[in-house]
N, CA, C and O of each residue as an XYZ file, in Angstrom:
912
protein
N     -35.767    103.208     22.567
C     -36.098    102.613     21.664
C     -34.595    101.406     21.377
O     -34.783    100.274     20.933
N     -33.006    102.013     21.777
C     -31.794    101.811     21.514
C     -31.484    100.968     22.602
O     -30.918     99.881     22.484
N     -32.004    101.675     24.080
C     -31.419    100.373     25.399
C     -31.866     99.330     25.236
O     -31.015     98.459     25.416
N     -33.055     98.864     24.908
C     -33.601     97.529     25.289
C     -32.978     96.383     23.702
O     -33.165     95.175     23.556
N     -32.234     97.367     22.750
C     -31.714     96.308     21.881
C     -30.107     96.182     22.476
O     -29.583     95.074     22.596
N     -29.400     97.428     22.826
C     -28.479     97.146     23.695
C     -28.529     96.280     24.473
O     -27.477     95.642     24.461
N     -29.372     95.847     25.301
C     -29.114     95.087     26.660
C     -29.390     93.517     25.902
O     -29.036     92.461     26.427
N     -29.972     93.601     24.796
C     -30.360     92.199     23.869
C     -29.252     91.376     23.476
O     -29.107     90.159     23.599
N     -28.239     92.543     22.815
C     -27.463     92.362     22.146
C     -26.382     91.960     23.148
O     -25.933     90.816     23.086
N     -25.979     92.727     23.971
C     -25.023     92.353     25.346
C     -25.527     90.783     25.976
O     -24.580     90.108     26.379
N     -26.741     90.216     26.087
C     -27.035     89.089     26.567
C     -26.904     87.963     25.737
O     -26.742     86.772     26.000
N     -27.032     88.734     24.420
C     -26.535     87.419     23.162
C     -25.004     87.417     23.044
O     -24.486     86.372     22.650
N     -24.250     88.427     23.329
C     -22.959     88.294     23.365
C     -22.464     87.347     24.642
O     -21.512     86.607     24.395
N     -22.964     87.307     25.845
C     -22.862     86.502     27.011
C     -23.425     85.443     26.715
O     -22.686     84.486     26.947
N     -24.860     85.027     26.113
C     -24.741     83.891     25.758
C     -23.588     83.061     25.040
O     -23.191     81.934     25.338
N     -23.141     83.915     23.997
C     -22.339     83.126     22.959
C     -21.146     82.961     23.995
O     -20.798     81.798     24.203
N     -20.515     83.905     24.630
C     -19.525     83.757     25.391
C     -19.326     82.336     26.375
O     -18.323     81.635     26.511
N     -20.461     82.229     26.891
C     -21.114     81.044     27.740
C     -20.856     79.763     27.337
O     -20.279     78.889     27.983
N     -21.458     79.678     25.885
C     -21.117     78.657     24.952
C     -19.918     78.074     24.329
O     -19.565     76.911     24.133
N     -19.262     79.519     24.008
C     -17.780     78.783     23.812
C     -16.629     78.430     25.052
O     -15.611     77.741     25.110
N     -17.341     79.251     25.944
C     -16.627     78.727     27.100
C     -16.877     77.562     27.772
O     -16.110     77.208     28.667
N     -17.915     76.862     27.450
C     -18.438     75.570     27.659
C     -17.630     74.468     26.704
O     -17.195     73.370     27.050
N     -17.563     75.114     25.371
C     -16.949     74.141     24.387
C     -15.122     74.316     24.954
O     -14.388     73.332     24.860
N     -14.762     75.212     25.330
C     -13.582     75.128     25.641
C     -13.492     74.203     27.082
O     -12.816     73.174     27.098
N     -14.254     74.682     28.309
C     -14.123     73.453     29.073
C     -14.541     71.962     28.918
O     -14.592     71.240     29.915
N     -14.862     71.463     27.590
C     -15.259     70.477     27.009
C     -14.029     69.860     26.562
O     -13.720     68.701     26.835
N     -13.411     70.570     25.944
C     -12.192     70.271     25.353
C     -11.251     70.204     26.387
O     -10.458     69.277     26.221
N     -11.100     70.750     27.217
C      -9.835     70.704     28.290
C     -10.418     69.571     28.940
O      -9.538     68.868     29.435
N     -11.536     69.147     29.117
C     -12.056     67.623     30.297
C     -11.229     66.773     29.105
O     -10.140     66.220     29.256
N     -12.013     66.817     27.916
C     -11.247     65.396     26.957
C     -10.151     65.299     26.805
O      -9.680     64.162     26.835
N      -9.099     66.666     26.533
C      -7.792     66.219     26.862
C      -7.232     65.770     28.036
O      -6.158     65.177     27.943
N      -7.772     65.938     29.219
C      -7.591     65.784     30.422
C      -7.931     64.236     30.969
O      -7.403     63.655     31.918
N      -9.176     63.667     29.903
C      -9.615     62.494     29.920
C      -8.441     61.613     28.945
O      -7.865     60.618     29.384
N      -8.246     62.078     27.786
C      -7.148     61.373     27.119
C      -5.767     61.412     27.646
O      -5.137     60.418     27.287
N      -5.226     62.067     28.232
C      -3.986     62.365     29.105
C      -3.876     61.237     30.292
O      -2.867     60.581     30.553
N      -5.301     61.156     31.028
C      -5.342     60.186     32.267
C      -5.308     58.565     31.319
O      -4.588     57.654     31.729
N      -6.077     58.413     30.192
C      -5.886     57.454     29.458
C      -5.056     56.984     29.041
O      -4.953     55.757     29.061
N      -4.068     57.840     28.456
C      -2.557     57.792     28.036
C      -1.877     57.322     29.064
O      -1.389     56.209     28.869
N      -1.655     57.872     30.242
C      -1.131     57.502     31.434
C      -1.144     56.480     31.884
O      -0.094     56.025     32.337
N      -2.448     55.666     31.933
C      -2.932     54.656     32.434
C      -2.256     53.331     31.382
O      -1.827     52.275     31.846
N      -2.284     53.674     29.905
C      -1.836     53.080     29.123
C      -0.522     52.908     29.301
O      -0.172     51.728     29.340
N       0.434     53.829     29.438
C       1.798     53.550     29.447
C       2.139     52.894     30.903
O       3.167     52.224     30.999
N       1.277     53.080     32.058
C       1.554     52.638     33.085
C       1.408     51.008     32.908
O       2.298     50.218     33.226
N       0.148     50.642     32.354
C       0.031     48.884     31.987
C       1.298     48.715     31.046
O       2.106     47.940     31.560
N       1.576     49.053     30.216
C       2.372     48.704     29.291
C       3.978     48.648     30.234
O       4.776     47.713     30.178
N       4.136     49.904     31.055
C       5.246     49.775     31.885
C       5.219     48.537     32.636
O       6.311     48.042     32.917
N       3.889     47.801     33.106
C       3.752     46.679     33.965
C       3.865     45.236     33.244
O       4.120     44.138     33.739
N       3.605     45.585     31.983
C       3.464     44.656     30.922
C       5.038     44.062     30.724
O       5.647     43.049     31.067
N       5.268     45.037     30.125
C       7.074     45.255     29.813
C       7.973     44.654     31.033
O       8.825     43.847     30.663
N       7.899     44.983     32.733
C       8.197     44.747     33.538
C       8.362     43.280     33.653
O       9.412     42.650     33.783
N       6.914     42.760     33.568
C       6.841     40.945     34.029
C       7.097     40.589     32.624
O       7.457     39.421     32.771
N       7.149     40.809     31.418
C       8.129     40.384     30.026
C       9.702     40.170     30.531
O      10.376     39.153     30.689
N       9.844     40.886     30.624
C      11.528     41.210     31.183
C      11.793     40.113     32.528
O      12.571     39.161     32.476
N      11.141     40.406     33.462
C      11.467     39.393     34.644
C      11.347     38.121     33.749
O      12.337     37.402     33.624
N      10.188     37.818     33.128
C      10.002     36.513     32.558
C      11.004     36.003     31.978
O      11.488     34.946     32.385
N      11.584     36.789     30.725
C      13.219     36.600     30.272
C      13.977     36.406     31.121
O      14.730     35.447     30.953
N      14.096     37.119     32.238
C      15.496     36.947     32.619
C      15.084     35.389     33.855
O      15.942     34.656     34.346
N      14.230     35.324     33.978
C      14.090     34.070     34.665
C      14.080     32.592     33.800
O      14.175     31.466     34.288
N      13.941     32.942     32.439
C      13.983     31.864     31.602
C      15.219     31.488     31.235
O      15.594     30.320     31.135
N      15.997     32.658     30.989
C      17.383     33.040     30.870
C      18.352     32.468     31.635
O      19.345     31.919     31.159
N      18.060     32.591     33.064
C      18.419     31.740     34.171
C      18.068     30.494     34.338
O      18.786     29.930     35.164
N      17.221     29.814     33.871
C      16.573     28.461     33.822
C      17.193     27.907     32.682
O      17.309     26.683     32.633
N      17.617     28.618     31.745
C      18.377     27.696     30.508
C      19.970     27.888     30.699
O      20.871     27.441     29.988
N      20.066     28.750     31.962
C      21.627     28.744     31.915
C      22.424     29.654     31.112
O      23.494     29.210     30.697
N      22.057     31.009     30.776
C      22.175     31.469     29.690
C      22.475     32.950     30.584
O      21.648     33.476     31.329
N      23.633     33.380     30.354
C      24.414     34.711     30.699
C      24.172     35.673     30.075
O      24.540     35.615     28.902
N      23.616     36.695     30.430
C      23.205     38.046     29.513
C      23.764     38.857     30.290
O      23.725     38.713     31.512
N      24.298     39.720     29.768
C      24.936     40.989     30.255
C      24.192     42.469     29.793
O      24.317     42.685     28.588
N      23.540     43.379     30.450
C      22.771     44.796     29.786
C      23.700     45.215     28.953
O      23.281     45.514     27.834
N      25.066     45.355     29.182
C      25.999     46.233     28.768
C      26.247     45.543     27.015
O      26.618     46.302     26.120
N      25.921     43.734     26.691
C      25.744     43.389     25.366
C      24.660     44.112     24.554
O      25.032     44.442     23.428
N      23.455     44.413     24.871
C      22.495     44.780     24.288
C      22.912     45.735     23.422
O      23.001     45.367     22.251
N      23.205     46.909     23.680
C      23.984     47.560     22.905
C      24.710     46.955     21.425
O      24.380     47.000     20.240
N      25.538     46.541     21.965
C      26.550     45.607     20.878
C      25.481     44.563     19.871
O      25.664     44.349     18.673
N      24.343     44.000     20.718
C      23.927     43.201     19.846
C      22.901     43.924     18.916
O      22.630     43.420     17.826
N      22.377     44.988     19.282
C      21.815     46.304     18.383
C      22.324     46.383     16.997
O      21.774     46.065     15.942
N      24.035     47.101     17.338
C      24.892     47.342     16.438
C      25.290     46.483     15.417
O      25.456     46.804     14.241
N      25.507     44.856     16.142
C      25.417     43.923     15.211
C      24.424     43.734     14.102
O      24.640     43.527     12.908
N      23.124     43.865     14.842
C      21.871     43.702     13.783
C      21.816     44.661     12.805
O      21.413     44.250     11.717
N      22.151     46.006     12.891
C      22.298     46.958     12.115
C      23.149     46.774     11.048
O      22.938     47.101      9.880
N      24.299     46.135     11.592
C      25.053     45.889     10.513
C      25.369     45.005      9.521
O      26.209     44.912      8.626
N      24.405     44.360      9.965
C      24.074     42.825      9.138
C      22.764     42.933      8.610
O      22.182     41.894      8.297
N      22.201     44.053      8.460
C      20.713     44.130      8.023
C      20.528     43.955      6.420
O      19.456     43.909      5.817
N      21.963     43.861      5.826
C      21.737     43.542      4.546
C      22.075     42.118      4.272
O      22.097     41.690      3.118
N      22.316     41.437      5.226
C      22.477     40.129      5.249
C      21.278     39.484      5.461
O      20.909     38.425      4.954
N      20.464     40.467      6.552
C      18.813     40.210      6.744
C      17.979     40.202      5.628
O      17.042     39.496      5.256
N      18.602     41.232      5.168
C      17.588     41.377      3.746
C      17.588     39.955      2.247
O      16.758     39.338      1.579
N      19.312     40.072      2.406
C      19.221     38.612      1.522
C      18.543     37.189      2.067
O      18.085     36.453      1.193
N      18.450     36.766      3.424
C      17.481     36.447      3.740
C      16.353     35.707      3.413
O      15.889     34.653      2.978
N      16.067     37.361      4.065
C      14.362     37.577      3.366
C      14.025     36.784      2.170
O      13.192     35.909      1.930
N      15.350     37.640      1.212
C      14.708     37.366     -0.211
C      14.741     35.865     -0.466
O      13.904     35.275     -1.149
N      15.779     35.302      0.140
C      15.914     33.725     -0.477
C      14.872     32.992     -0.278
O      14.541     31.943     -0.831
N      14.044     33.974      1.063
C      13.219     32.846      2.040
C      11.672     32.598      0.739
O      10.992     31.640      0.371
N      11.740     34.305      0.387
C      10.625     34.885     -0.613
C      10.912     33.641     -1.945
O      10.087     32.860     -2.418
N      12.062     33.775     -2.227
C      12.393     32.867     -3.536
C      11.742     31.433     -3.321
O      10.844     30.923     -3.991
N      12.307     30.987     -2.396
C      11.946     29.729     -1.962
C      10.341     29.053     -1.906
O       9.845     28.036     -2.391
N       9.899     29.988     -1.195
C       8.478     29.868     -1.317
C       7.664     30.329     -2.664
O       6.442     30.305     -2.806
N       8.353     30.626     -3.332
C       7.838     31.015     -4.693
C       8.175     30.017     -5.485
O       7.366     29.640     -6.333
N       9.533     29.353     -5.347
C       9.732     27.909     -6.109
C       8.804     27.218     -5.516
O       7.930     27.000     -6.355
N       8.489     26.692     -4.367
C       7.827     25.641     -3.910
C       6.482     26.122     -4.609
O       5.882     25.202     -5.166
N       5.863     27.421     -4.697
C       4.707     27.358     -5.366
C       4.643     26.854     -6.635
O       3.702     26.142     -6.984
N       5.727     27.207     -7.511
C       5.652     26.710     -8.768
C       6.008     25.210     -8.888
O       5.489     24.483     -9.735
N       6.836     24.834     -8.079
C       6.958     23.112     -8.311
C       5.883     22.016     -7.564
O       5.853     20.800     -7.758
N       5.096     22.731     -6.742
C       4.400     21.855     -6.041
C       3.301     21.081     -7.367
O       2.868     19.930     -7.313
N       3.057     22.019     -8.414
C       1.663     21.364     -9.070
C       2.435     20.619     -9.846
O       1.722     19.916    -10.562
N       4.034     20.375    -10.113
C       4.978     19.339    -10.567
C       4.744     18.181    -10.070
O       4.104     17.217    -10.491
N       5.522     18.436     -8.814
C       5.598     17.423     -8.147
C       4.098     16.357     -7.743
O       4.111     15.128     -7.677
N       3.102     17.109     -7.557
C       1.756     16.836     -7.761
C       1.701     15.603     -8.690
O       1.825     14.429     -8.342
N       1.460     16.154    -10.123
C       1.467     15.311    -10.893
C       2.689     14.507    -10.988
O       2.849     14.046    -12.118
N       3.494     14.235    -10.238
C       4.657     13.374    -10.990
C       4.124     12.199     -9.750
O       4.202     11.010    -10.059
N       3.593     12.573     -8.368
C       3.064     11.418     -7.889
C       2.037     10.832     -8.011
O       1.794      9.777     -7.426
N       1.049     11.573     -9.002
C      -0.253     11.040     -9.597
C       0.313     10.103    -10.811
O      -0.259      9.042    -11.064
N       1.350     10.491    -11.484
C       1.852      8.967    -12.590
C       2.720      8.294    -11.712
O       2.909      7.177    -12.194
N       3.315      8.420    -10.702
C       3.605      7.405    -10.156
C       2.824      6.524     -9.572
O       3.005      5.316     -9.717
N       1.820      7.049     -8.809
C       0.342      6.219     -8.823
C       0.179      5.634     -9.580
O       0.427      4.462     -9.299
N      -0.111      5.767    -10.432
C      -0.866      5.665    -11.843
C       0.208      4.324    -12.038
O      -0.329      3.295    -11.626
N       1.084      4.185    -12.374
C       2.316      3.461    -12.674
C       2.125      2.454    -12.018
O       1.632      1.521    -12.652
N       2.372      2.259    -10.777
C       2.236      1.153     -9.677
C       1.471      0.858     -9.644
O       1.537     -0.254     -9.120
N      -0.062      1.236    -10.027
C      -1.172      0.495     -9.895
C      -1.413     -0.225    -11.292
O      -2.330     -1.039    -11.405
N      -0.515      0.113    -12.431
C      -0.487     -0.207    -13.741
C       0.053     -1.571    -13.816
O      -0.434     -2.559    -14.365
N       1.351     -1.417    -13.043
C       2.406     -2.838    -12.533
C       1.481     -3.881    -11.631
O       1.479     -5.110    -11.557
N       0.663     -2.808    -10.953
C       0.209     -3.855     -9.969
C      -0.821     -5.008    -10.954
O      -0.767     -6.238    -10.977
N      -1.659     -4.144    -11.650
C      -2.713     -4.958    -12.461
C      -2.016     -6.228    -13.363
O      -2.504     -7.340    -13.567
N      -0.778     -5.714    -13.806
C      -0.145     -6.657    -14.919
C       0.501     -8.006    -14.059
O       0.857     -9.126    -14.424
N       0.465     -7.339    -12.788
C       0.924     -9.027    -11.946
C       2.325     -8.520    -11.608
O       2.786     -9.427    -10.915
N       3.197     -7.625    -11.711
C       4.359     -7.730    -11.552
C       5.010     -7.774    -10.294
O       6.083     -8.347    -10.106
N       4.135     -6.959     -9.134
C       4.376     -7.354     -7.579
C       4.133     -8.957     -7.575
O       5.001     -9.729     -7.167
N       2.864     -9.391     -8.071
C       2.597    -10.957     -7.649
C       3.876    -12.021     -8.047
O       4.283    -12.947     -7.345
N       4.362    -11.624     -9.328
C       5.425    -11.911    -10.139
C       6.548    -12.000     -8.923
O       7.045    -13.078     -8.598
N       6.870    -10.814     -8.324
C       8.433    -10.387     -7.812
C       8.414    -11.238     -6.692
O       9.417    -11.877     -6.371
N       7.220    -11.306     -5.992
C       6.983    -12.142     -4.507
C       7.576    -13.347     -4.713
O       8.583    -13.742     -4.125
N       6.775    -14.113     -5.796
C       7.077    -15.014     -5.886
C       8.660    -15.636     -6.425
O       9.271    -16.663     -6.128
N       8.945    -14.600     -7.258
C      10.624    -14.555     -7.478
C      11.567    -14.840     -6.431
O      12.489    -15.652     -6.507
N      11.247    -14.053     -5.366
C      11.600    -13.814     -4.129
C      11.262    -15.171     -3.484
O      12.202    -15.967     -3.463
N      10.384    -15.482     -3.085
C      10.575    -17.201     -2.608
C      11.289    -18.387     -3.161
O      11.586    -19.434     -2.587
N      11.604    -17.846     -4.949
C      12.559    -19.045     -5.437
C      14.008    -18.800     -5.071
O      14.933    -19.604     -4.954
N      13.968    -17.432     -4.915
C      15.710    -17.029     -4.764
C      15.854    -17.705     -3.271
O      16.857    -18.302     -2.877
N      14.793    -17.515     -2.613
C      14.579    -18.083     -0.719
C      15.455    -19.183     -0.845
O      16.644    -19.153     -0.529
N      14.691    -20.415     -1.435
C      14.693    -21.513     -1.696
C      16.243    -21.906     -2.285
O      17.154    -22.551     -1.765
N      16.140    -21.282     -3.501
C      17.438    -21.587     -4.328
C      18.688    -20.775     -2.755
O      19.877    -21.072     -2.868
N      18.491    -20.327     -2.136
C      19.929    -19.769     -1.557
C      19.764    -20.974     -0.368
O      20.679    -21.709      0.003
N      18.809    -20.985     -0.025
C      18.607    -22.427      0.990
C      19.275    -23.746      0.697
O      19.731    -24.581      1.478
N      19.230    -23.733     -0.374
C      19.912    -25.197     -1.102
C      20.933    -25.192     -1.388
O      21.379    -26.307     -1.659
N      21.857    -24.067     -1.499
C      23.369    -23.663     -1.516
C      23.970    -23.003     -0.231
O      23.683    -21.989      0.405
N      24.912    -23.974     -0.101
C      25.964    -23.857      1.381
C      27.027    -22.660      0.648
O      27.170    -22.249     -0.503
N      27.599    -22.391      1.820
C      28.689    -21.100      1.302
C      29.786    -22.075      0.564
O      30.243    -21.454     -0.395
N      30.236    -23.079      0.646
C      30.989    -23.987     -0.201
C      30.547    -24.156     -1.243
O      31.443    -24.205     -2.087
N      29.257    -24.317     -1.773
C      28.925    -24.294     -3.102
C      29.403    -22.929     -4.035
O      29.766    -22.950     -5.211
N      29.287    -21.760     -3.146
C      29.280    -20.595     -3.583
C      31.202    -20.550     -3.735
O      31.543    -19.788     -4.640
N      32.002    -21.007     -3.244
C      33.117    -20.931     -3.420
C      33.476    -21.935     -4.498
O      34.563    -21.736     -5.042
N      32.846    -22.860     -4.863
C      33.000    -23.820     -6.179
C      32.527    -22.873     -7.154
O      33.314    -22.526     -8.036
N      31.449    -22.437     -7.132
C      30.753    -21.682     -8.090
C      31.656    -20.560     -8.421
O      31.824    -20.437     -9.634
N      32.234    -19.777     -7.740
C      33.276    -19.108     -7.923
C      34.286    -19.420     -8.782
O      34.511    -18.876     -9.863
N      35.090    -20.608     -8.102
C      36.203    -21.016     -8.697
C      36.096    -21.636     -9.895
O      37.115    -21.807    -10.565
N      34.686    -22.125    -10.411
C      34.152    -22.519    -11.944
C      33.748    -21.533    -12.434
O      33.423    -21.770    -13.598
N      33.580    -20.472    -12.149
C      33.297    -19.194    -13.200
C      33.732    -19.096    -14.397
O      32.920    -18.611    -15.185
N      34.890    -19.433    -14.878
C      35.197    -19.343    -16.291
C      34.733    -20.603    -17.041
O      34.412    -20.535    -18.227
N      34.703    -21.665    -16.402
C      34.252    -22.942    -16.800
C      32.297    -22.879    -17.284
O      31.633    -23.317    -18.223
N      31.951    -21.938    -15.804
C      30.377    -22.169    -16.444
C      30.320    -20.917    -17.313
O      29.141    -20.815    -17.655
N      30.879    -20.129    -17.723
C      30.725    -18.713    -18.813
C      31.083    -19.308    -20.114
O      30.581    -18.886    -21.156
N      31.902    -20.238    -20.089
C      31.973    -21.063    -21.523
C      30.669    -21.906    -21.584
O      30.248    -21.989    -22.738
N      29.896    -22.569    -20.635
C      29.084    -23.642    -21.151
C      27.553    -22.651    -21.558
O      26.545    -22.982    -22.183
N      27.887    -21.506    -20.975
C      26.737    -20.410    -21.106
C      27.036    -19.837    -22.321
O      26.153    -19.138    -22.817
N      28.306    -19.998    -23.051
C      28.541    -19.185    -24.087
C      28.203    -20.267    -25.181
O      27.759    -20.060    -26.310
N      28.428    -21.136    -24.753
C      27.717    -22.405    -26.141
C      26.483    -22.785    -26.004
O      26.013    -23.456    -26.922
N      25.618    -22.461    -24.817
C      24.469    -22.303    -25.112
C      23.700    -21.541    -25.786
O      22.641    -21.860    -26.328
N      24.556    -19.830    -25.757
C      23.771    -18.860    -26.795
C      23.976    -19.138    -27.989
O      23.788    -18.270    -28.842
N      24.475    -20.602    -28.389
C      24.779    -20.345    -29.983
C      23.524    -20.589    -30.212
O      22.829    -21.154    -29.368
N      22.967    -20.123    -31.616
C      21.756    -20.544    -32.194
C      21.430    -22.092    -32.503
O      20.365    -22.611    -32.168
N      22.305    -22.670    -33.075
C      22.036    -23.997    -33.393
C      21.860    -24.762    -32.087
O      20.954    -25.595    -32.095
N      22.625    -24.617    -30.873
C      22.480    -24.928    -29.793
C      21.489    -24.607    -29.384
O      20.817    -25.526    -28.916
N      21.077    -23.657    -29.352
C      19.538    -23.356    -28.541
C      18.157    -23.918    -29.619
O      17.014    -24.290    -29.351
N      18.629    -23.820    -30.431
C      17.567    -24.707    -31.711
C      17.736    -26.245    -31.631
O      17.034    -27.058    -32.233
N      18.572    -26.476    -30.958
C      18.898    -28.236    -30.624
C      18.182    -28.399    -28.967
O      17.189    -29.105    -28.790
N      18.625    -27.898    -28.221
C      17.741    -27.766    -26.586
C      16.083    -27.470    -27.242
O      15.047    -28.117    -27.088
N      16.327    -26.384    -27.910
C      14.090    -26.515    -28.056
C      13.804    -27.534    -28.306
O      12.863    -28.054    -27.705
N      14.475    -28.194    -29.249
C      13.658    -29.295    -30.122
C      13.856    -30.710    -29.184
O      13.179    -31.720    -29.376
N      14.743    -30.612    -28.299
C      15.181    -31.759    -27.483
C      13.664    -31.996    -26.526
O      12.826    -32.898    -26.534
N      13.810    -30.604    -25.664
C      12.839    -30.375    -24.720
C      11.301    -30.698    -25.414
O      10.575    -31.597    -24.989
N      10.997    -29.942    -26.376
C       9.761    -30.406    -26.735
C       9.607    -32.118    -26.696
O       9.044    -32.776    -25.821
N      10.232    -32.577    -27.826
C      10.432    -34.264    -27.808
C      10.461    -34.599    -26.131
O       9.467    -35.138    -25.644
N      11.342    -34.345    -25.479
C      10.903    -35.064    -23.668
C       9.927    -34.485    -23.311
O       9.587    -34.821    -22.177
N       9.062    -33.463    -23.948
C       7.609    -33.022    -23.181
C       6.589    -33.694    -23.939
O       5.400    -33.593    -23.636
N       7.091    -34.530    -25.129
C       5.715    -35.429    -25.867
C       6.265    -36.179    -25.910
O       5.434    -36.722    -26.638
N       7.189    -37.075    -25.811
C       7.032    -38.320    -26.234
C       7.500    -39.119    -24.970
O       8.636    -39.061    -24.499
N       6.579    -39.791    -24.540
C       6.431    -40.543    -23.142
C       6.880    -41.883    -23.286
O       7.290    -42.061    -24.433
N       6.951    -42.737    -22.681
C       7.468    -44.292    -22.314
C       6.262    -44.855    -22.768
O       5.208    -44.585    -22.191
N       6.297    -45.568    -23.686
C       4.975    -46.778    -24.009
C       4.825    -47.895    -23.751
O       5.204    -48.456    -24.779
N       4.353    -49.074    -22.676
C       4.548    -50.582    -22.624
C       4.304    -51.093    -24.270
O       5.096    -51.845    -24.838
N       3.423    -50.699    -24.725
C       3.536    -51.553    -25.694
C       4.351    -50.932    -27.211
O       4.495    -51.737    -28.131
N       4.751    -49.781    -27.350
C       5.306    -49.558    -28.302
C       7.295    -49.489    -27.941
O       8.275    -49.433    -28.684
N       7.117    -49.532    -26.476
C       8.891    -49.816    -26.260
C       9.575    -50.914    -25.654
O      10.749    -50.990    -25.293
N       8.381    -52.000    -25.583
C       8.384    -53.274    -24.708
C       8.551    -54.483    -26.299
O       7.740    -55.241    -26.832
N      10.010    -54.136    -26.609
C      10.242    -54.905    -27.527
C      11.395    -55.810    -27.607
O      12.432    -55.579    -26.986
N      11.233    -56.838    -28.361
C      12.661    -57.971    -28.507
C      13.478    -57.084    -29.124
O      13.389    -56.042    -29.774
N      14.448    -57.964    -28.642
C      15.977    -58.127    -29.658
C      15.919    -57.654    -31.230
O      16.229    -56.700    -31.944
N      15.242    -59.114    -31.302
C      15.044    -58.960    -33.115
C      14.029    -57.740    -33.426
O      14.098    -57.514    -34.635
N      13.183    -56.933    -32.844
C      12.587    -55.778    -32.890
C      13.621    -54.460    -33.289
O      13.634    -53.611    -34.180
N      14.360    -54.747    -32.266
C      15.128    -53.413    -31.712
C      16.107    -53.490    -33.291
O      16.053    -52.602    -34.141
N      17.178    -55.063    -33.440
C      17.490    -54.776    -34.355
C      17.047    -54.430    -35.949
O      17.745    -53.978    -36.856
N      15.590    -54.821    -35.943
C      15.086    -54.568    -37.229
C      14.882    -53.017    -37.225
O      14.634    -52.557    -38.339
N      14.925    -52.298    -36.399
C      14.879    -51.026    -36.310
C      16.408    -50.050    -36.324
O      16.449    -48.820    -36.302
N      17.427    -50.856    -36.359
C      18.440    -50.501    -37.224
C      18.618    -50.439    -38.319
O      19.599    -49.852    -38.775
N      17.593    -51.111    -39.163
C      17.346    -50.992    -40.845
C      17.016    -49.597    -41.150
O      17.263    -49.064    -42.232
N      16.323    -48.904    -39.937
C      16.312    -47.470    -40.674
C      16.971    -46.601    -40.785
O      17.434    -46.138    -39.743
N      17.318    -45.986    -42.022
C      18.526    -44.591    -41.860
C      18.535    -43.702    -41.097
O      19.615    -43.181    -40.821
N      16.988    -43.105    -40.335
C      17.065    -42.312    -39.562
C      17.661    -42.871    -37.583
O      18.063    -42.221    -36.618
N      17.423    -44.206    -37.807
C      18.087    -44.715    -36.678
C      19.244    -44.771    -36.249
O      19.648    -44.573    -35.104
N      20.132    -45.208    -37.719
C      21.877    -45.308    -37.641
C      22.246    -44.049    -37.702
O      23.216    -43.841    -36.974
N      21.761    -42.847    -38.441
C      22.223    -41.997    -38.328
C      22.169    -41.106    -36.968
O      22.906    -40.161    -36.685
N      21.296    -41.555    -36.338
C      21.211    -40.702    -34.400
C      22.364    -41.678    -33.815
O      23.323    -41.220    -33.194
N      22.205    -42.969    -34.045
C      23.240    -43.899    -33.227
C      24.580    -43.467    -33.957
O      25.502    -43.559    -33.146
N      24.993    -43.057    -35.117
C      26.277    -42.900    -35.480
C      26.777    -41.689    -34.861
O      27.949    -41.512    -34.529
N      25.629    -40.696    -34.697
C      25.699    -39.473    -34.097
C      25.995    -39.037    -32.443
O      26.551    -38.082    -31.901
N      25.269    -40.346    -31.938
C      25.574    -40.387    -30.505
C      26.884    -40.863    -30.245
O      27.689    -40.264    -29.532
N      27.101    -41.947    -30.825
C      28.428    -42.706    -30.732
C      29.855    -41.723    -30.948
O      30.929    -41.878    -30.367
N      29.541    -40.782    -31.863
C      30.577    -39.244    -32.011
C      30.899    -38.672    -31.014
O      32.016    -38.479    -30.532
N      29.518    -38.273    -30.551
C      29.599    -37.443    -29.128
C      30.059    -38.135    -28.024
O      30.849    -37.503    -27.324
N      29.783    -39.264    -27.670
C      30.738    -40.187    -26.934
C      32.039    -40.259    -26.720
O      32.589    -40.002    -25.649
N      32.715    -40.705    -28.005
C      33.721    -40.316    -28.334
C      34.460    -39.048    -28.348
O      35.600    -38.973    -27.888
N      33.932    -38.197    -28.788
C      34.612    -36.741    -28.646
C      34.362    -36.304    -27.169
O      35.019    -35.289    -26.934
N      33.752    -36.658    -26.263
C      33.528    -36.176    -24.855
C      34.241    -36.929    -23.999
O      34.507    -36.505    -22.874
N      34.705    -38.343    -24.504
C      35.979    -39.177    -23.953
C      37.525    -38.250    -24.250
O      38.291    -37.827    -23.384
N      37.613    -38.162    -25.239
C      39.100    -37.629    -25.658
C      39.285    -36.265    -25.307
O      40.335    -35.686    -25.585
N      37.931    -35.462    -24.460
C      38.059    -34.211    -23.568
C      39.510    -34.641    -22.894
O      39.756    -35.792    -22.534
N      40.343    -33.635    -22.791
C      41.021    -33.707    -21.137
C      40.415    -33.228    -20.087
O      39.669    -32.257    -19.961
N      40.993    -34.371    -18.987
C      40.225    -34.179    -17.395
C      40.643    -32.982    -16.809
O      41.827    -32.708    -16.612
N      39.673    -32.245    -16.519
C      39.775    -30.803    -15.790
C      40.642    -31.215    -14.186
O      40.886    -30.327    -13.369
């Protein structure tokens, strides 16, 4: 009875060994396949790197840039020495990006306010008024010559005095009253076609006499002014 059990046990052990051997062979095959794939990858990358290097050399040659292989280590050293500077540059770029992100809503609102204000001015007619004023200025400039401008400059003091006198309240009131009368009182054939006797009769009016006296005083005062 013991002999069959021993043979069965041995057979089971052999089967277990065969199974483990198959696993080992599969693992070895898998490692071999992975190594081959890695070698293929390295070979492909080498080809790509070689092509990229050749393309870079061609581009540098076309750009007339001289590059020595001995300069590459020095370039790497310079980069490593200035790694802090690169870090600061990146921080500045990040700060600028954050600033733009913060300021963008403000700029957007300012743009909207500007558009709304321009639309409001347009609705009120400022732009139309400005365009018409430009037309007036064009005609004003065309009506003046360079000599006129020289004369204007030479008499700037006198013109300033005239403007100063015109800004006096009593002068403004008198001018306003005069322009209102000129705008309302028109020449009338029946009222103004009077005989000399009729005109003499009007001289009896106190208002007419005062107006004539004031007009005569103005003429006398103007005649007494020194000639310029």
